[in-house]
N, C-alpha and C positions, 0 to 999 in steps of 0.2 A: 606357847600356843602353837598350834599346827599351822603350817603354811599350805593350806588347801585352797586352790583357786576355784572360784565360782564359775565354772564352765557351763555352757548350755545344757550339758548332760546333768550336772548337779542341780541347776535351776529347775529343770524338768522334773527331777526326782522330788525336789522340795514341794513343787506344786501339787504332786500326787501322793505325797508321803502320808503314811498312816500315823498321824500325830496322836500321842496319848498324853493325858495330863497326869502328873505325878500324884500318887495317892497321898503323899506327904504335903501337898500344896494346901495352902490356906486361901481364903477368899481374896486377900490382897497380895499374896506372894505365890503366884502360880507360874509354873514352867511346864512346857510340853517337850516331849522327846519323840524322835522318829528315827527308826532304823533306815539306812539307805542301802540299796542293793548292790550297786557297782561303783567303781571309781575309788579314789583315795579316801573319801569321807565315808565312815561307817555309821556315824550317828550325828543327828542334827538336834540342836537345842534352841528353844525360843521362849519368849515371854508370852504367855497366853493372852495378856491384855493388849499386846501389840503384835498381832499375828502377821502383819505386813512389814514389821520392823526387822531389825538385824537378827541373824541366825548364826549361832556358833556351830562350827563344823569340827568334828573330832575324828581322827583315825582310830583304829581299834585300841592301840596302846595309849593314846591320849585320853580316850573315854574311860578306860580302866583306871588310869591314873587319877582322873577327875573323880570318879566314883569312890576310889580308895581315900582320896583327900577329904571328900565330903563325909564319908563314914567316920573318919578319924578326927573330925572337927577342924580341919585345916582352914576352912572358910568361914567359921563361926565369927560373928561380929562381937560377941561378948567375951 
C-alpha cells in the first residue's frame, strides 16, 4: 500500500474530486474513482455506499498495479 499522507491539499482535492462510479459496479458492490490533480496521490478510490468513509489513495504506479491485479483476477474471492 502507498504511504500517502492526507494533507490539507489532498483533503481539499477529495472534497471537490470528480468521482465516477465504475461501469462494472453492481447495486451492492459499487466503487467510485477520482483522479487527483496534484501531490503524491494520483487516484482516489472509495465505496459509493459510504461516501464519507475511508478513501484509498494511490500513486500512479500503485494504481496501475491495482488495475493490473484486478484484470488478472488477483483479488477474486472465488
